[in-house]
C-alpha positions, -999 to 999 in steps of 0.1 A, spaced: 631 -376 79 616 -385 113 584 -365 103 581 -382 70 585 -417 87 559 -409 111 535 -397 85 539 -429 65 535 -451 94 503 -432 105 488 -434 70 497 -471 69 479 -477 101 449 -457 88 447 -478 57 446 -511 77 413 -499 91 398 -496 57 403 -532 51 381 -541 79 352 -522 67 342 -523 36 5 -647 -3 -16 -663 -25 -4 -691 -43 21 -671 -62 48 -657 -40 65 -625 -51 103 -622 -49 115 -589 -35 141 -569 -53 177 -566 -40 179 -542 -11 203 -512 -9 221 -517 24 222 -490 50 255 -490 67 245 -459 87 270 -430 92 306 -432 100 312 -416 135 329 -382 128 349 -361 150 341 -325 156 370 -301 147 370 -270 166 393 -249 147 378 -222 124 407 -210 103 392 -176 94 401 -143 105 379 -111 106 400 -80 117 372 -60 127 376 -22 128 413 -22 121 405 -39 88 398 -4 74 435 4 81 446 -30 66 426 -22 34 441 13 32 477 -3 34 467 -29 8 455 -2 -14 488 17 -11 508 -14 -18 486 -20 -49 495 15 -62 531 8 -54 530 -27 -70 501 -32 -95 518 -59 -115 505 -95 -112 522 -122 -94 554 -130 -114 550 -168 -114 573 -175 -143 600 -151 -128 597 -168 -93 600 -202 -109 631 -193 -128 648 -178 -98 638 -208 -76 651 -232 -102 684 -215 -105 690 -210 -69 687 -172 -74 711 -174 -101 684 -163 -127 684 -128 -111 715 -119 -132 700 -129 -164 664 -118 -156 673 -86 -137 652 -65 -163 621 -85 -153 630 -82 -115 635 -44 -117 602 -41 -138 583 -60 -112 601 -42 -82 601 -7 -97 576 6 -74 594 -8 -44 627 5 -58 614 40 -64 599 41 -29 630 26 -12 652 51 -32 631 81 -21 633 67 16 671 63 14 674 97 -1 652 110 26 673 92 53 706 105 38 697 140 29 676 151 58 703 149 84 725 171 59 697 194 53 692 197 90 729 205 96 730 231 68 698 247 81 713 248 116 744 265 103 725 288 80 704 301 109 735 305 131 746 329 104 713 348 108 699 333 75 673 309 68 649 327 91 676 330 119 678 368 119 655 380 148 639 406 126 605 404 109 595 426 82 561 442 84 536 432 57 501 443 51 489 407 48 507 394 78 475 385 96 463 365 66 496 348 61 497 338 98 463 325 98 471 304 66 502 290 81 485 282 113 458 264 95 482 244 73 504 235 102 474 224 123 461 203 94 496 188 89 498 181 126 464 163 127 475 142 97 507 132 115 486 125 146 464 102 126 494 84 110 509 78 145 475 65 158 473 42 129 509 29 137 500 27 175 467 7 167 486 -18 144 512 -21 172 487 -29 198 467 -51 175 498 -74 169 503 -78 206 467 -85 214 465 -111 186 491 -131 206 461 -145 227 443 -154 195 476 -171 183 476 -193 214 439 -201 209 444 -210 174 474 -232 181 457 -250 209 426 -256 188 447 -270 160 465 -293 183 432 -303 200 419 -311 165 450 -333 158 441 -351 190 406 -356 178 419 -368 144 441 -394 162 415 -405 188 384 -407 164 403 -426 137 403 -460 155 365 -459 163 360 -450 126 380 -480 115 363 -503 140 329 -491 126 340 -500 90 349 -533 102 318 -539 121 295 -530 92 305 -564 77 278 -577 100 253 -558 81 264 -575 49 265 -609 66 230 -604 81 214 -596 47 232 -624 29 220 -649 56 185 -636 53 186 -641 16 201 -676 20 174 -686 45 147 -672 22 161 -688 -9 128 -704 -16 109 -670 -15 138 -652 -35 150 -677 -60 120 -700 -61 96 -671 -62 114 -656 -92 114 -691 -110 78 -696 -100 71 -660 -114 87 -666 -147 72 -700 -152 39 -688 -140 37 -666 -174 30 -699 -192 18 -721 -166 -9 -702 -150 -27 -693 -180 -29 -730 -190 -42 -740 -156 -67 -712 -155 -78 -723 -190 -83 -759 -177 -102 -745 -146 -125 -725 -167 -136 -758 -185 -151 -769 -152 -174 -740 -153 -183 -749 -189 -191 -784 -177 -214 -772 -151 -232 -747 -174 -236 -773 -199 -252 -797 -173 -276 -769 -160 -286 -760 -196 -293 -797 -205 -314 -801 -174 -333 -770 -182 -340 -781 -218 -351 -817 -206 -375 -802 -178 -389 -773 -201 -394 -797 -230 -415 -819 -208 -434 -789 -194 -442 -775 -228 -452 -809 -242 -478 -814 -213 -488 -777 -212 -495 -775 -250 -518 -807 -248 -539 -792 -220 -539 -758 -238 -551 -774 -271 -579 -793 -253 -592 -761 -236 -590 -741 -268 -610 -770 -286 -638 -767 -259 -639 -729 -262 -639 -732 -300 -667 -758 -299 -688 -739 -275 -686 -707 -294 -695 -725 -325 -727 -739 -309 -736 -704 -295 -732 -689 -329 -759 -713 -343 -784 -692 -321 -815 -679 -340 -805 -644 -332 -777 -649 -356 -803 -652 -384 -812 -615 -379 -798 -594 -407 -782 -570 -382 -765 -598 -364 -756 -622 -391 -725 -605 -403 -712 -603 -368 -718 -639 -361 -702 -648 -394 -670 -628 -387 -666 -646 -353 -671 -680 -370 -643 -671 -395 -617 -664 -367 -626 -695 -346 -601 -718 -364 -573 -694 -350 -580 -706 -315 -554 -735 -315 -517 -740 -305 -489 -729 -328 -458 -749 -317 -455 -786 -316 -431 -799 -290 -440 -834 -291 -418 -840 -321 -386 -825 -306 -360 -851 -295 -351 -851 -258 -316 -845 -245 -315 -873 -218 -286 -891 -234 -264 -860 -235 -273 -852 -199 -264 -887 -187 -230 -884 -204 -223 -850 -189 -234 -862 -155 -208 -891 -160 -181 -866 -169 -188 -845 -138 -184 -875 -115 -147 -866 -121 -139 -834 -101 -118 -816 -127 -115 -784 -106 -98 -806 -78 -75 -820 -103 -65 -784 -116 -62 -771 -79 -39 -800 -73 -18 -788 -104 -18 -753 -89 -6 -766 -56 21 -786 -71 34 -755 -92 30 -733 -62 52 -757 -41 83 -745 -64 98 -723 -36 98 -753 -11 113 -775 -38 140 -749 -44 147 -746 -6 150 -784 -2 172 -788 -33 196 -760 -24 202 -768 13 237 -779 8 246 -749 -13 231 -724 12 252 -740 40 283 -738 20 278 -701 14 272 -696 51 306 -711 58 321 -689 32 306 -658 49 324 -669 82 357 -673 63 354 -639 46 349 -623 80 378 -642 96 399 -630 66 390 -594 71 397 -596 108 430 -614 103 441 -589 74 434 -558 96 453 -571 125 486 -571 103 489 -534 108 495 -517 143 468 -490 139 463 -483 176 499 -483 185 509 -460 156 480 -435 165 491 -438 201 528 -426 190 512 -399 169 492 -386 199 524 -387 220 542 -366 193 513 -342 194 515 -339 232 553 -333 231 550 -307 202 523 -289 223 546 -290 252 575 -276 231 552 -247 220 540 -239 254 576 -237 264 584 -211 239 555 -188 247 574 -169 273 602 -163 248 576 -151 224 560 -129 249 595 -114 257 603 -110 221 570 -92 216 575 -69 245 608 -59 230 592 -53 197 564 -34 214 590 -13 233 607 -5 200 577 4 180 563 25 210 597 44 210 593 52 173 558 63 179 570 85 209 595 102 186 565 114 165 545 121 196 572 142 209 573 163 178 535 164 179 536 176 215 560 206 205 537 214 177 505 214 196 519 232 224 535 257 202 502 263 184 484 266 217 508 291 232 512 310 200 475 313 193 466 321 230 495 345 235 494 364 204 486 400 206 479 416 171 486 451 187 520 442 199 550 449 177 573 420 169 598 433 196 571 436 223 554 402 219 545 385 250 563 356 269 535 331 260 535 340 223 574 337 224 573 304 242 549 291 214 574 301 188 602 285 206 582 252 210 576 252 173 612 255 166 620 227 191 596 206 172 616 214 140 648 205 157 635 172 170 620 166 134 655 168 119 669 145 146 643 118 145 629 118 109 658 102 92 659 74 118 623 69 113 625 68 75 652 43 77 634 20 98 602 25 77 621 18 44 635 -15 58 600 -27 70 585 -15 38 608 -35 16 605 -66 38 568 -64 46 555 -52 11 574 -79 -9 563 -105 16 527 -94 12 529 -94 -25 551 -125 -31 537 -148 -3 505 -137 12 485 -125 -18 496 -156 -39 486 -178 -11 451 -162 -11 447 -165 -49 463 -201 -49 490 -190 -72 516 -200 -46 506 -235 -51 512 -233 -88 547 -224 -81 552 -251 -56 537 -277 -80 559 -267 -109 575 -297 -123 611 -301 -115 612 -272 -91 625 -288 -60 645 -316 -76 654 -313 -113 647 -352 -116 613 -350 -100 581 -339 -117 563 -336 -86 582 -333 -52 555 -345 -28 551 -380 -43 588 -381 -50 595 -374 -13 568 -396 2 566 -425 -23 597 -422 -45 573 -417 -75 578 -382 -87 557 -389 -119 525 -396 -98 498 -369 -103 498 -356 -68 504 -319 -61 505 -297 -30 474 -279 -42 453 -312 -46 464 -321 -10 455 -289 4 422 -288 -15 412 -323 -5 419 -316 32 402 -282 28 371 -302 17 376 -325 47 382 -355 25 398 -386 41 435 -388 44 437 -420 23 425 -402 -9 442 -369 0 476 -385 3 469 -410 -25 479 -438 -1 466 -464 -27 501 -460 -42 516 -477 -11 486 -496 2 467 -509 -29 435 -521 -14 421 -532 -48 434 -568 -42 415 -571 -10 385 -549 -20 382 -565 -54 347 -578 -56 358 -603 -82 376 -622 -55 344 -627 -36 325 -632 -69 347 -663 -76 342 -678 -42 305 -673 -43 303 -685 -79 322 -718 -69 295 -724 -42 267 -719 -66 282 -741 -94 267 -772 -81 232 -758 -77 206 -779 -96 170 -773 -93 148 -802 -107 111 -793 -112 101 -825 -129 82 -836 -99 56 -807 -107 25 -825 -125 2 -796 -138 -27 -817 -152 -29 -854 -145 -40 -879 -171 -75 -883 -154 -80 -846 -159 -70 -848 -195 -93 -878 -202 -121 -859 -184 -118 -830 -208 -118 -854 -238 -148 -872 -225 -166 -839 -223 -162 -834 -261 -178 -868 -265 -210 -861 -247 -228 -856 -279 -242 -821 -273 -231 -812 -307 -256 -838 -321 -287 -819 -306 -310 -807 -334 -307 -770 -323 -325 -758 -355 -357 -777 -347 -356 -766 -312 -351 -730 -322 -377 -732 -348 -405 -743 -324 -393 -718 -298 -395 -690 -322 -432 -698 -328 -458 -684 -305 -478 -706 -280 -511 -700 -300 -517 -690 -336 -534 -658 -324 -530 -636 -292 -557 -648 -270 -561 -614 -253 -565 -597 -287 -590 -623 -296 -609 -619 -264 -610 -581 -268 -623 -584 -304 -649 -608 -292 -660 -583 -266 -662 -555 -291 -683 -577 -315 -706 -588 -287 -711 -551 -278 -725 -545 -314 -751 -569 -308 -786 -563 -290 -787 -571 -254 -795 -605 -247 -783 -641 -241 -761 -641 -272 -742 -609 -261 -739 -623 -225 -726 -657 -237 -701 -642 -260 -687 -619 -234 -684 -649 -210 -663 -668 -235 -641 -638 -239 -634 -638 -202 -628 -676 -203 -602 -670 -231 -585 -644 -210 -584 -668 -180 -568 -695 -204 -541 -669 -214 -532 -660 -180 -532 -696 -164 -516 -715 -193 -503 -694 -220 -480 -670 -198 -463 -700 -180 -458 -717 -213 -441 -686 -227 -419 -684 -197 -408 -721 -202 -402 -713 -239 -379 -683 -229 -359 -707 -206 -357 -734 -234 -346 -707 -259 -317 -695 -236 -306 -730 -228 -307 -742 -264 -286 -712 -274 -261 -717 -248 -257 -754 -257 -254 -743 -293 -225 -718 -285 -208 -744 -263 -208 -772 -288 -198 -749 -317 -162 -746 -305 -160 -772 -277 -135 -796 -294 -111 -767 -304 -114 -753 -268 -105 -786 -252 -77 -792 -277 -61 -758 -269 -64 -763 -231 -47 -797 -234 -20 -782 -258 -14 -755 -234 -11 -778 -204 12 -802 -223 34 -771 -234 35 -759 -198 44 -793 -186 71 -797 -212 85 -763 -202 88 -773 -166 100 -808 -171 124 -802 -201 131 -766 -210 132 -748 -175 169 -753 -172 179 -721 -190 153 -701 -170 165 -716 -136 201 -709 -146 192 -673 -154 174 -668 -122 201 -685 -103 225 -662 -117 206 -631 -108 202 -645 -73 240 -651 -71 246 -616 -85 223 -602 -57 244 -620 -30 276 -606 -47 260 -572 -49 258 -569 -11 296 -574 -10 302 -548 -38 279 -524 -18 301 -530 12 332 -524 -7 320 -494 -26 309 -480 8 343 -487 23 360 -469 -6 336 -439 -3 340 -437 34 378 -439 31 378 -411 6 354 -388 24 347 -398 60 374 -418 76 404 -398 91 394 -366 75 424 -343 71 407 -310 78 432 -303 108 462 -303 83 447 -278 59 437 -258 91 474 -258 101 483 -243 68 454 -218 71 465 -209 106 499 -203 96 486 -179 70 465 -163 95 494 -159 120 519 -148 94 500 -127 71 468 -115 89 483 -112 125 520 -102 118 524 -91 84 492 -69 81 498 -54 115 535 -46 107 528 -32 72 500 -10 88 525 0 114 551 13 88 522 27 67 510 48 95 546 58 107 556 66 72 526 89 66 536 107 97 572 109 88 566 123 54 543 151 67 572 161 90 587 179 60 558 203 55 556 205 93 593 217 94 587 242 68 555 256 81 568 256 118 598 276 108 577 301 89 551 304 117 575 307 145 584 342 131 549 354 139 551 342 176 587 347 187 599 380 200 621 399 175 652 418 183 644 445 156 615 456 137 607 478 108 599 515 116 577 535 92 576 575 91 541 589 91 
């Protein structure tokens, strides 16, 4: 009961520690962080609960193989449970199952008992029989032709038997020595286990303190989010509203470019129109001069010549083509439209739109200013939660409990150290007894080896049985002495071996093997085994709740996996931390603080009325009233009716057909003049026409959908403004809820981390499973395997004493000096 109470208090103290731990104009809100609580400081346990027997393991395996042959049946789980439940009363009703399971042990034990009982009687009868000169007692040896072969065979068999007996006694001796030598390992294991318990008790407070201290990580992150509420919450609101607001503002901003492009186009039209009008007048005058001059030249008398008249006539026919094609004087100017556009541009629409951008981008600052009181309230709540955790954890005397536990370990260690001398003394007595048993066999082996040595070395095949030498006779006497000691010792040895066999073999089969296969835990966890009213005895004993799903195997497995004692012992049954670690408790507190959060964005003006009026005025500049068809019609005409270069080339070709003279020279001179007119006047006019063409087409495209574009821009701006001023409440509430859940999420991460740490890292109970494994190593691997191997080797030697007796009696006849011998007549 004292240990139970101490365990409960220790676990209670441990659970108390668990309670303490647990850019541009459009800012981007970072996602919720996964908090890094670091690693819980863990103690290093020294105990390695594993045993490797080494070379003697071969003997252990041979012994286990023998036990399997004797008892191949599986572990009788149902039978053991029935016997345990009925307090061994089930043996009477289940005796057939017991006998069936123990049949191998029963048979071997019966043979051992038979050996123990009969061998002394046989020895007595053998002695009496030899005293009557029977049973080989007559000192007379009949001569046989195969005597040498028979003697050699008997010697070989006895020598082989003796070696087998020697191997058996060496096996027993090795097992005996192994058991004594493992006492040092036992002390090391016990000391290591107690040191691990000290580590467990010493490390747990620092682990608990670490869990508590990590609340600072949560608090630091929450404070960071609160101080950056504008970036986090305001940024998210800005990002979501920006999906509608920014396209509207960008569309309005693009209209400023359209206005400037329209102004540039109108200026180009006005300038190029004036240039074209002046240029065509000059060009027309120059072409008229050239045309008149050519007409006068073609009146030359040479053109009367039949050979030249046709050429002159052809030139006269083409002269009317030397005139301008387009007439720009009739095109209306765009001065009125240009003046109106300039008037519109006096209002800087881009500045108005940028002001709208700036106002919208100020959302994070507005959120920061409007939530300042809420943030301060949550900060106060953080301090309150930290104080609650500290106060709650101080309710349990963790350090004092662990100090008492440490004292208990120290006291236990002291008591164990006190019994070591008694253990050493008991082991010495055991060692003496085992050595005595081995010496009985060694004495018989000594007589056998000496008898064989003397007999083999002293035997003279030429000597008759009555004349054998002293050495040979001594060998025979030694063999008979071995026979005598075999009769004296073998029954004692077999009695001890049988007792050890029954005890050690059954313990190996019923305890050690089931523990290794974990079947023993199934027996222990059988419902209603320990107490008929208890389904599971551990929770019934610890928590008075036998229906709880908590078994010895689950406890052992959890500790074997080095899980925390809180989860291994299911301490949540007593110390339910859900009430304290329930995130909903903190959710309610945080939610109450956020209930009064109101974010009003009605102060944001995206597009002022001046900007809207500016856009409307732009549609009223009259650019849609320009006669684009008339402009394009004139622009599509050429500068002149005929290409002047082609005309000059034809004029040169026609002049070349004339005979050389003043006419030819004059025509060629006019051709060059026409080329100069083309270069100096036509080409510049063509460039101006190209500029006019581009500008007119740009104005035509702009005017075609200008009212529609402006209307869409104004509608988008009004819709965005309405969204911010009237319909943003739902979005703000939605993002506020997300922000609140982010804050609560940090607490949830802390609570989840504490639960995980309690289950896996805090006060890991590996030392307790190591104690069970150490007990198994000490009891099964050190003690039981060694003792079982001892009786296995000793039993092998004892069994082979029977053939040794028979062979020694028969072989002694060939070595001892006889009183009489057979005499054969020739």
